Every structure is written in C-alpha cells, then in structure tokens.
DOLO-887426 format. One record per atom (N, C-alpha, C): x, y, z; residue in one letter; atom name. Coordinates in steps of 0.05 Angstrom, whole numbers, plus 5000, padded with zeros to 4 digits. Layout:
// residues N
<pt <X,Y,Z>,"A","CA">
...
//
This chain:
// residues 174
<pt <5293,5104,5277>,"M","N">
<pt <5266,5095,5295>,"M","CA">
<pt <5268,5058,5296>,"M","C">
<pt <5257,5055,5319>,"D","N">
<pt <5258,5023,5328>,"D","CA">
<pt <5238,5012,5308>,"D","C">
<pt <5229,4985,5310>,"A","N">
<pt <5207,4976,5306>,"A","CA">
<pt <5183,4979,5306>,"A","C">
<pt <5178,4978,5340>,"Y","N">
<pt <5160,4987,5352>,"Y","CA">
<pt <5145,5011,5340>,"Y","C">
<pt <5173,5034,5348>,"Q","N">
<pt <5160,5056,5341>,"Q","CA">
<pt <5146,5065,5310>,"Q","C">
<pt <5165,5049,5296>,"T","N">
<pt <5156,5054,5265>,"T","CA">
<pt <5127,5043,5263>,"T","C">
<pt <5118,5015,5268>,"I","N">
<pt <5093,5008,5280>,"I","CA">
<pt <5072,5028,5281>,"I","C">
<pt <5078,5042,5308>,"V","N">
<pt <5057,5058,5324>,"V","CA">
<pt <5051,5083,5308>,"V","C">
<pt <5072,5089,5295>,"R","N">
<pt <5072,5119,5284>,"R","CA">
<pt <5075,5120,5253>,"R","C">
<pt <5064,5099,5248>,"H","N">
<pt <5061,5093,5216>,"H","CA">
<pt <5030,5104,5210>,"H","C">
<pt <5024,5117,5190>,"R","N">
<pt <5011,5130,5182>,"R","CA">
<pt <5002,5130,5148>,"R","C">
<pt <4976,5124,5141>,"A","N">
<pt <4971,5124,5114>,"A","CA">
<pt <4975,5153,5103>,"A","C">
<pt <4989,5164,5088>,"V","N">
<pt <4997,5185,5065>,"V","CA">
<pt <4983,5189,5040>,"V","C">
<pt <4966,5204,5039>,"R","N">
<pt <4951,5205,5014>,"R","CA">
<pt <4960,5234,4994>,"R","C">
<pt <4976,5249,5005>,"H","N">
<pt <4989,5272,4994>,"H","CA">
<pt <5020,5274,4989>,"H","C">
<pt <5027,5274,4975>,"F","N">
<pt <5059,5273,4963>,"F","CA">
<pt <5073,5296,4957>,"F","C">
<pt <5097,5304,4963>,"T","N">
<pt <5117,5322,4944>,"T","CA">
<pt <5119,5309,4924>,"T","C">
<pt <5130,5327,4899>,"V","N">
<pt <5140,5319,4874>,"V","CA">
<pt <5168,5307,4872>,"V","C">
<pt <5184,5307,4893>,"E","N">
<pt <5205,5295,4899>,"E","CA">
<pt <5205,5265,4890>,"E","C">
<pt <5227,5251,4867>,"P","N">
<pt <5225,5227,4867>,"P","CA">
<pt <5246,5213,4884>,"P","C">
<pt <5229,5186,4894>,"L","N">
<pt <5251,5169,4906>,"L","CA">
<pt <5268,5159,4898>,"L","C">
<pt <5295,5157,4910>,"P","N">
<pt <5322,5148,4897>,"P","CA">
<pt <5320,5114,4896>,"P","C">
<pt <5333,5104,4875>,"E","N">
<pt <5329,5083,4875>,"E","CA">
<pt <5337,5060,4896>,"E","C">
<pt <5358,5077,4920>,"P","N">
<pt <5367,5050,4941>,"P","CA">
<pt <5348,5046,4960>,"P","C">
<pt <5332,5073,4958>,"V","N">
<pt <5300,5074,4980>,"V","CA">
<pt <5286,5048,4966>,"V","C">
<pt <5282,5053,4943>,"L","N">
<pt <5261,5042,4925>,"L","CA">
<pt <5271,5010,4932>,"L","C">
<pt <5293,4998,4931>,"L","N">
<pt <5308,4978,4933>,"L","CA">
<pt <5298,4967,4959>,"L","C">
<pt <5307,4986,4978>,"R","N">
<pt <5295,4972,5012>,"R","CA">
<pt <5267,4966,5018>,"R","C">
<pt <5253,4982,4997>,"I","N">
<pt <5221,4977,5001>,"I","CA">
<pt <5215,4950,4992>,"I","C">
<pt <5229,4942,4968>,"L","N">
<pt <5221,4925,4953>,"L","CA">
<pt <5232,4897,4964>,"L","C">
<pt <5252,4899,4977>,"Q","N">
<pt <5269,4876,4994>,"Q","CA">
<pt <5248,4871,5018>,"Q","C">
<pt <5242,4890,5028>,"A","N">
<pt <5225,4890,5054>,"A","CA">
<pt <5205,4869,5051>,"A","C">
<pt <5187,4877,5022>,"G","N">
<pt <5166,4861,5015>,"G","CA">
<pt <5178,4836,5006>,"G","C">
<pt <5198,4831,4996>,"R","N">
<pt <5206,4802,4989>,"R","CA">
<pt <5212,4790,5010>,"R","C">
<pt <5219,4804,5034>,"W","N">
<pt <5222,4785,5060>,"W","CA">
<pt <5200,4783,5074>,"W","C">
<pt <5174,4786,5064>,"A","N">
<pt <5155,4777,5081>,"A","CA">
<pt <5154,4750,5081>,"A","C">
<pt <5144,4741,5106>,"G","N">
<pt <5132,4714,5108>,"G","CA">
<pt <5113,4705,5089>,"G","C">
<pt <5107,4677,5078>,"S","N">
<pt <5085,4672,5064>,"S","CA">
<pt <5084,4631,5070>,"S","C">
<pt <5052,4635,5065>,"S","N">
<pt <5053,4612,5068>,"S","CA">
<pt <5057,4585,5057>,"S","C">
<pt <5079,4569,5074>,"K","N">
<pt <5091,4554,5063>,"K","CA">
<pt <5112,4563,5051>,"K","C">
<pt <5120,4586,5056>,"N","N">
<pt <5139,4603,5037>,"N","CA">
<pt <5142,4596,5012>,"N","C">
<pt <5112,4605,5000>,"T","N">
<pt <5113,4598,4973>,"T","CA">
<pt <5122,4622,4954>,"T","C">
<pt <5116,4652,4967>,"Q","N">
<pt <5133,4675,4960>,"Q","CA">
<pt <5108,4680,4939>,"Q","C">
<pt <5092,4676,4934>,"N","N">
<pt <5071,4671,4909>,"N","CA">
<pt <5065,4699,4900>,"N","C">
<pt <5084,4721,4895>,"W","N">
<pt <5075,4750,4887>,"W","CA">
<pt <5098,4759,4880>,"W","C">
<pt <5087,4779,4857>,"Y","N">
<pt <5106,4797,4833>,"Y","CA">
<pt <5097,4826,4839>,"Y","C">
<pt <5120,4841,4847>,"F","N">
<pt <5116,4867,4848>,"F","CA">
<pt <5117,4883,4826>,"F","C">
<pt <5104,4901,4815>,"I","N">
<pt <5109,4916,4789>,"I","CA">
<pt <5105,4948,4804>,"I","C">
<pt <5128,4954,4792>,"V","N">
<pt <5138,4985,4798>,"V","CA">
<pt <5131,5001,4773>,"V","C">
<pt <5115,5021,4785>,"V","N">
<pt <5103,5036,4768>,"V","CA">
<pt <5114,5070,4774>,"V","C">
<pt <5123,5078,4756>,"R","N">
<pt <5134,5106,4758>,"R","CA">
<pt <5126,5118,4731>,"R","C">
<pt <5115,5104,4714>,"D","N">
<pt <5107,5130,4689>,"D","CA">
<pt <5080,5138,4703>,"D","C">
<pt <5077,5171,4699>,"R","N">
<pt <5052,5183,4707>,"R","CA">
<pt <5024,5177,4698>,"R","C">
<pt <5025,5169,4669>,"Q","N">
<pt <4998,5164,4659>,"Q","CA">
<pt <4995,5134,4661>,"Q","C">
<pt <5013,5119,4674>,"T","N">
<pt <5000,5099,4678>,"T","CA">
<pt <4994,5097,4713>,"T","C">
<pt <5009,5113,4733>,"L","N">
<pt <4994,5115,4751>,"L","CA">
<pt <4967,5131,4755>,"L","C">
<pt <4961,5148,4734>,"N","N">
<pt <4931,5163,4723>,"N","CA">
<pt <4916,5138,4725>,"N","C">
<pt <4920,5122,4705>,"Q","N">
<pt <4896,5097,4692>,"Q","CA">
<pt <4891,5074,4720>,"Q","C">
<pt <4916,5070,4730>,"L","N">
<pt <4916,5058,4758>,"L","CA">
<pt <4891,5064,4772>,"L","C">
<pt <4900,5097,4785>,"A","N">
<pt <4883,5102,4794>,"A","CA">
<pt <4849,5095,4790>,"A","C">
<pt <4848,5098,4765>,"E","N">
<pt <4822,5089,4764>,"E","CA">
<pt <4799,5061,4766>,"E","C">
<pt <4824,5042,4774>,"C","N">
<pt <4817,5019,4777>,"C","CA">
<pt <4809,5014,4804>,"C","C">
<pt <4813,5029,4821>,"G","N">
<pt <4806,5034,4851>,"G","CA">
<pt <4784,5057,4862>,"G","C">
<pt <4765,5049,4880>,"R","N">
<pt <4753,5071,4892>,"R","CA">
<pt <4768,5078,4914>,"R","C">
<pt <4777,5101,4914>,"Y","N">
<pt <4792,5118,4936>,"Y","CA">
<pt <4823,5120,4929>,"Y","C">
<pt <4828,5113,4908>,"A","N">
<pt <4855,5106,4893>,"A","CA">
<pt <4867,5128,4880>,"A","C">
<pt <4854,5152,4883>,"S","N">
<pt <4865,5178,4868>,"S","CA">
<pt <4894,5182,4881>,"S","C">
<pt <4902,5171,4901>,"H","N">
<pt <4928,5185,4918>,"H","CA">
<pt <4948,5166,4900>,"H","C">
<pt <4950,5153,4883>,"L","N">
<pt <4959,5140,4864>,"L","CA">
<pt <4978,5161,4846>,"L","C">
<pt <4958,5180,4827>,"R","N">
<pt <4959,5194,4814>,"R","CA">
<pt <4987,5213,4822>,"R","C">
<pt <5000,5230,4857>,"T","N">
<pt <5014,5240,4852>,"T","CA">
<pt <5032,5231,4869>,"T","C">
<pt <5028,5205,4871>,"A","N">
<pt <5056,5189,4886>,"A","CA">
<pt <5075,5189,4866>,"A","C">
<pt <5105,5186,4873>,"A","N">
<pt <5131,5185,4863>,"A","CA">
<pt <5128,5156,4845>,"A","C">
<pt <5116,5139,4861>,"L","N">
<pt <5111,5115,4845>,"L","CA">
<pt <5089,5100,4857>,"L","C">
<pt <5083,5076,4848>,"A","N">
<pt <5062,5054,4865>,"A","CA">
<pt <5081,5031,4855>,"A","C">
<pt <5078,5008,4879>,"V","N">
<pt <5083,4978,4872>,"V","CA">
<pt <5057,4969,4877>,"V","C">
<pt <5053,4951,4855>,"A","N">
<pt <5023,4936,4852>,"A","CA">
<pt <5039,4907,4857>,"A","C">
<pt <5019,4892,4867>,"I","N">
<pt <5021,4861,4876>,"I","CA">
<pt <5005,4850,4861>,"I","C">
<pt <5016,4830,4852>,"A","N">
<pt <5003,4808,4834>,"A","CA">
<pt <5004,4778,4849>,"A","C">
<pt <4992,4762,4848>,"T","N">
<pt <4983,4743,4859>,"T","CA">
<pt <4977,4725,4840>,"T","C">
<pt <4981,4691,4843>,"E","N">
<pt <4964,4676,4827>,"E","CA">
<pt <4935,4671,4850>,"E","C">
<pt <4914,4660,4843>,"P","N">
<pt <4895,4654,4852>,"P","CA">
<pt <4901,4634,4880>,"P","C">
<pt <4888,4631,4900>,"G","N">
<pt <4896,4614,4923>,"G","CA">
<pt <4884,4625,4951>,"G","C">
<pt <4883,4608,4964>,"Q","N">
<pt <4869,4613,4993>,"Q","CA">
<pt <4886,4628,5005>,"Q","C">
<pt <4911,4626,5009>,"W","N">
<pt <4925,4648,5025>,"W","CA">
<pt <4945,4671,5012>,"W","C">
<pt <4945,4670,4986>,"N","N">
<pt <4947,4682,4968>,"N","CA">
<pt <4948,4726,4971>,"N","C">
<pt <4928,4724,4979>,"A","N">
<pt <4912,4758,4988>,"A","CA">
<pt <4928,4765,5012>,"A","C">
<pt <4927,4741,5032>,"F","N">
<pt <4934,4751,5052>,"F","CA">
<pt <4966,4751,5059>,"F","C">
<pt <4984,4736,5039>,"D","N">
<pt <5010,4743,5039>,"D","CA">
<pt <5021,4769,5016>,"D","C">
<pt <5001,4773,5007>,"A","N">
<pt <5003,4800,4985>,"A","CA">
<pt <5007,4821,5013>,"A","C">
<pt <4988,4819,5030>,"G","N">
<pt <4979,4840,5053>,"G","CA">
<pt <5003,4834,5070>,"G","C">
<pt <5014,4819,5073>,"R","N">
<pt <5039,4821,5081>,"R","CA">
<pt <5066,4831,5073>,"R","C">
<pt <5068,4830,5053>,"A","N">
<pt <5089,4838,5039>,"A","CA">
<pt <5079,4871,5032>,"A","C">
<pt <5061,4884,5021>,"A","N">
<pt <5053,4911,5026>,"A","CA">
<pt <5055,4918,5057>,"A","C">
<pt <5053,4906,5078>,"Q","N">
<pt <5061,4921,5103>,"Q","CA">
<pt <5084,4922,5112>,"Q","C">
<pt <5100,4898,5107>,"N","N">
<pt <5129,4899,5104>,"N","CA">
<pt <5142,4930,5083>,"N","C">
<pt <5144,4927,5068>,"M","N">
<pt <5143,4950,5052>,"M","CA">
<pt <5131,4978,5055>,"M","C">
<pt <5109,4980,5063>,"M","N">
<pt <5099,5004,5080>,"M","CA">
<pt <5115,5015,5104>,"M","C">
<pt <5126,4996,5117>,"L","N">
<pt <5139,5003,5138>,"L","CA">
<pt <5167,5009,5139>,"L","C">
<pt <5179,4986,5121>,"A","N">
<pt <5208,5000,5116>,"A","CA">
<pt <5205,5026,5101>,"A","C">
<pt <5188,5029,5082>,"A","N">
<pt <5183,5066,5076>,"A","CA">
<pt <5183,5079,5098>,"A","C">
<pt <5163,5078,5116>,"W","N">
<pt <5164,5099,5130>,"W","CA">
<pt <5185,5097,5150>,"W","C">
<pt <5196,5077,5158>,"A","N">
<pt <5218,5085,5173>,"A","CA">
<pt <5244,5104,5159>,"A","C">
<pt <5236,5105,5134>,"D","N">
<pt <5261,5119,5116>,"D","CA">
<pt <5249,5142,5105>,"D","C">
<pt <5223,5154,5122>,"G","N">
<pt <5212,5180,5114>,"G","CA">
<pt <5194,5176,5090>,"G","C">
<pt <5191,5160,5080>,"V","N">
<pt <5167,5160,5062>,"V","CA">
<pt <5144,5147,5063>,"V","C">
<pt <5130,5165,5051>,"G","N">
<pt <5094,5157,5060>,"G","CA">
<pt <5089,5140,5044>,"G","C">
<pt <5062,5122,5045>,"S","N">
<pt <5051,5109,5028>,"S","CA">
<pt <5020,5097,5036>,"S","C">
<pt <5003,5090,5015>,"C","N">
<pt <4971,5085,5022>,"C","CA">
<pt <4972,5064,5007>,"C","C">
<pt <4958,5043,5019>,"I","N">
<pt <4946,5020,4996>,"I","CA">
<pt <4925,5037,4986>,"I","C">
<pt <4921,5019,4957>,"A","N">
<pt <4891,5028,4934>,"A","CA">
<pt <4883,4999,4931>,"A","C">
<pt <4865,4994,4936>,"S","N">
<pt <4849,4967,4940>,"S","CA">
<pt <4832,4975,4900>,"S","C">
<pt <4847,4954,4887>,"M","N">
<pt <4840,4949,4867>,"M","CA">
<pt <4813,4939,4856>,"M","C">
<pt <4791,4953,4858>,"H","N">
<pt <4767,4941,4861>,"H","CA">
<pt <4755,4932,4833>,"H","C">
<pt <4768,4950,4810>,"D","N">
<pt <4765,4935,4785>,"D","CA">
<pt <4797,4918,4778>,"D","C">
<pt <4792,4897,4788>,"E","N">
<pt <4816,4884,4784>,"E","CA">
<pt <4826,4875,4753>,"E","C">
<pt <4806,4875,4736>,"A","N">
<pt <4813,4872,4705>,"A","CA">
<pt <4817,4893,4692>,"A","C">
<pt <4813,4919,4709>,"C","N">
<pt <4829,4938,4696>,"C","CA">
<pt <4853,4944,4704>,"C","C">
<pt <4863,4936,4727>,"A","N">
<pt <4885,4942,4736>,"A","CA">
<pt <4902,4918,4717>,"A","C">
<pt <4895,4894,4718>,"R","N">
<pt <4912,4872,4699>,"R","CA">
<pt <4914,4887,4674>,"R","C">
<pt <4895,4895,4657>,"R","N">
<pt <4893,4912,4631>,"R","CA">
<pt <4913,4930,4636>,"R","C">
<pt <4910,4960,4657>,"V","N">
<pt <4932,4975,4658>,"V","CA">
<pt <4966,4967,4661>,"V","C">
<pt <4969,4950,4678>,"L","N">
<pt <4993,4940,4678>,"L","CA">
<pt <5005,4916,4664>,"L","C">
<pt <4981,4907,4642>,"G","N">
<pt <4996,4883,4625>,"G","CA">
<pt <5001,4855,4634>,"G","C">
<pt <4992,4846,4662>,"T","N">
<pt <4995,4824,4674>,"T","CA">
<pt <4982,4803,4658>,"T","C">
<pt <4994,4776,4670>,"P","N">
<pt <4979,4754,4662>,"P","CA">
<pt <4952,4747,4661>,"P","C">
<pt <4938,4735,4652>,"E","N">
<pt <4904,4735,4649>,"E","CA">
<pt <4905,4710,4679>,"E","C">
<pt <4930,4702,4689>,"N","N">
<pt <4924,4685,4705>,"N","CA">
<pt <4932,4692,4732>,"N","C">
<pt <4944,4715,4733>,"L","N">
<pt <4947,4728,4755>,"L","CA">
<pt <4923,4751,4769>,"L","C">
<pt <4920,4759,4798>,"L","N">
<pt <4903,4776,4803>,"L","CA">
<pt <4917,4801,4817>,"L","C">
<pt <4907,4823,4808>,"V","N">
<pt <4916,4852,4815>,"V","CA">
<pt <4902,4861,4836>,"V","C">
<pt <4907,4857,4865>,"L","N">
<pt <4880,4861,4885>,"L","CA">
<pt <4893,4891,4899>,"L","C">
<pt <4912,4899,4897>,"L","N">
<pt <4926,4918,4911>,"L","CA">
<pt <4944,4931,4901>,"L","C">
<pt <4953,4954,4902>,"A","N">
<pt <4967,4978,4899>,"A","CA">
<pt <4978,4998,4914>,"A","C">
<pt <5009,5000,4922>,"I","N">
<pt <5010,5014,4942>,"I","CA">
<pt <5024,5048,4930>,"I","C">
<pt <5018,5069,4937>,"S","N">
<pt <5032,5090,4926>,"S","CA">
<pt <5054,5091,4950>,"S","C">
<pt <5070,5107,4941>,"F","N">
<pt <5100,5112,4953>,"F","CA">
<pt <5105,5147,4947>,"F","C">
<pt <5106,5158,4963>,"G","N">
<pt <5126,5186,4959>,"G","CA">
<pt <5131,5204,4984>,"G","C">
<pt <5146,5223,4991>,"Y","N">
<pt <5159,5240,5010>,"Y","CA">
<pt <5126,5249,5018>,"Y","C">
<pt <5121,5249,5048>,"P","N">
<pt <5101,5261,5049>,"P","CA">
<pt <5091,5293,5048>,"P","C">
<pt <5074,5300,5040>,"M","N">
<pt <5073,5334,5031>,"M","CA">
<pt <5068,5345,5062>,"M","C">
<pt <5083,5363,5067>,"P","N">
<pt <5079,5380,5098>,"P","CA">
<pt <5049,5396,5096>,"P","C">
<pt <5040,5397,5113>,"D","N">
<pt <5016,5409,5117>,"D","CA">
<pt <4987,5395,5094>,"D","C">
<pt <4991,5374,5088>,"A","N">
<pt <4976,5366,5070>,"A","CA">
<pt <4946,5368,5080>,"A","C">
<pt <4923,5366,5066>,"P","N">
<pt <4899,5370,5073>,"P","CA">
<pt <4889,5346,5088>,"P","C">
<pt <4876,5342,5106>,"K","N">
<pt <4863,5317,5116>,"K","CA">
<pt <4834,5308,5105>,"K","C">
<pt <4839,5310,5070>,"T","N">
<pt <4815,5294,5059>,"T","CA">
<pt <4831,5268,5049>,"T","C">
<pt <4809,5258,5043>,"I","N">
<pt <4809,5232,5023>,"I","CA">
<pt <4781,5240,5002>,"I","C">
<pt <4800,5223,4974>,"E","N">
<pt <4785,5239,4954>,"E","CA">
<pt <4772,5267,4957>,"E","C">
<pt <4782,5288,4969>,"G","N">
<pt <4770,5316,4971>,"G","CA">
<pt <4743,5318,4994>,"G","C">
<pt <4744,5296,5008>,"Q","N">
<pt <4722,5298,5032>,"Q","CA">
<pt <4736,5294,5059>,"Q","C">
<pt <4727,5315,5076>,"P","N">
<pt <4736,5305,5103>,"P","CA">
<pt <4742,5281,5111>,"P","C">
<pt <4767,5268,5116>,"R","N">
<pt <4772,5244,5125>,"R","CA">
<pt <4754,5231,5150>,"R","C">
<pt <4746,5246,5165>,"D","N">
<pt <4727,5238,5186>,"D","CA">
<pt <4691,5223,5172>,"D","C">
<pt <4691,5243,5146>,"R","N">
<pt <4669,5232,5131>,"R","CA">
<pt <4672,5203,5119>,"R","C">
<pt <4699,5194,5107>,"V","N">
<pt <4701,5169,5096>,"V","CA">
<pt <4711,5149,5114>,"V","C">
<pt <4724,5153,5129>,"L","N">
<pt <4740,5128,5154>,"L","CA">
<pt <4717,5129,5168>,"L","C">
<pt <4722,5099,5176>,"A","N">
<pt <4704,5087,5196>,"A","CA">
<pt <4709,5106,5230>,"A","C">
<pt <4730,5109,5230>,"R","N">
<pt <4742,5125,5252>,"R","CA">
<pt <4767,5132,5257>,"R","C">
<pt <4777,5153,5262>,"V","N">
<pt <4801,5165,5261>,"V","CA">
<pt <4817,5155,5287>,"V","C">
<pt <4832,5142,5290>,"G","N">
<pt <4851,5132,5315>,"G","CA">
<pt <4842,5104,5318>,"G","C">
<pt <4856,5099,5338>,"R","N">
<pt <4852,5066,5349>,"R","CA">
<pt <4832,5062,5366>,"R","C">
<pt <4820,5037,5362>,"K","N">
<pt <4806,5022,5387>,"K","CA">
<pt <4826,5022,5409>,"K","C">
<pt <4808,5029,5434>,"P","N">
<pt <4822,5025,5458>,"P","CA">
<pt <4832,4992,5468>,"P","C">
<pt <4851,4982,5471>,"L","N">
<pt <4858,4944,5478>,"L","CA">
<pt <4837,4936,5488>,"L","C">
<pt <4817,4943,5510>,"D","N">
<pt <4799,4935,5524>,"D","CA">
<pt <4775,4932,5502>,"D","C">
<pt <4775,4945,5486>,"E","N">
<pt <4745,4942,5469>,"E","CA">
<pt <4761,4918,5454>,"E","C">
<pt <4781,4902,5446>,"I","N">
<pt <4790,4885,5423>,"I","CA">
<pt <4800,4867,5434>,"I","C">
<pt <4812,4865,5462>,"V","N">
<pt <4824,4847,5476>,"V","CA">
<pt <4810,4822,5495>,"V","C">
<pt <4807,4801,5493>,"H","N">
<pt <4802,4785,5511>,"H","CA">
<pt <4819,4766,5514>,"H","C">
<pt <4820,4756,5538>,"R","N">
<pt <4841,4738,5549>,"R","CA">
<pt <4830,4709,5558>,"R","C">
<pt <4843,4687,5543>,"D","N">
<pt <4833,4659,5554>,"D","CA">
<pt <4806,4647,5537>,"D","C">
<pt <4784,4670,5545>,"K","N">
<pt <4768,4662,5527>,"K","CA">
<pt <4745,4693,5521>,"K","C">
<pt <4729,4691,5502>,"W","N">
<pt <4708,4714,5496>,"W","CA">
<pt <4699,4725,5528>,"W","C">
//
C-alpha cells in the first residue's frame, strides 16, 4: 500500500484476534515512531511496550474508552517530559506507529490516559514523566462488532466518516 492509501484507508481498530505480533513487526512499528519529527529534534519521548495481560488490563482502567487495550496483542504507551510541544510530538510518533502498523495489516487505536497518575503507577514510570496515551496494537478481528465500550459506535463518536473538504478548507483567507 502506498503512503497516501495507507493514510486514507487507516481506521481505528478496537477488536483484535488473539494472534501475537511477531517481534520484527513490533520493531518496524517502534522504528516508525522513533523516526517521527519532533520540535527542534528533541525526540522527547519514551516508548513502553506492554505485552503482559495483567498490565494491559490495569492500563485499560486509566482511561475512558480504553478497554481495547485489554484484548490487544500489545500496547505502546508514550511517556514524555512536560513541555509545550511534547504532547504534540508524542502524537506525531503515535501516528507514525499506527500508519506503519496499518501498512503491515496490524490494527491500532489510541487510548487517552485520562487518569495519568494511574498510568504512571501501572507502568512504573518516573514521576517527572507524563503518560498521556497508550496505543493498542493487534490483528483486526474479522467481522468485529461496530461498538465502542459495548455501545453502538455512532452513539459514541461525534460522527462516522470524514467531513467533506468544502466544509473545512479555506483558501487565502477565512
């Protein structure tokens, strides 16, 4: 799949098969995150790979709408130091990882860590780091239910699909 097709076909996946991710696939995902751009090339992130089922279950308790972490083959939590651009840069790394995974047939979904102290405690990260998100990764379940946290996804999501360009694009001025 070329880069553009990978981007426009990428979808959040919240339901996974039990098949584990091979180490070479995980390494490609992590490398894609490592190669993300960052403000002044600070690369101010740390990736915590979680395969342990008990830890995945505990991490799922740290965010609303995070139950997809429970059934993922693994999760990657991103820890950063506090700072103006660090959360943005973590998002760039997350997007790189998710697109690289999708290109390899691996689904993913971001889980916001609404209880950030809980995530730090579960993962044992130093107090000076923030853990704002974790990404579930796994092979997509065929014929997965169209639900989020057991609710129909159209009740949870602001919208299904994308806004048309003519609603969001302005040229030269508003």
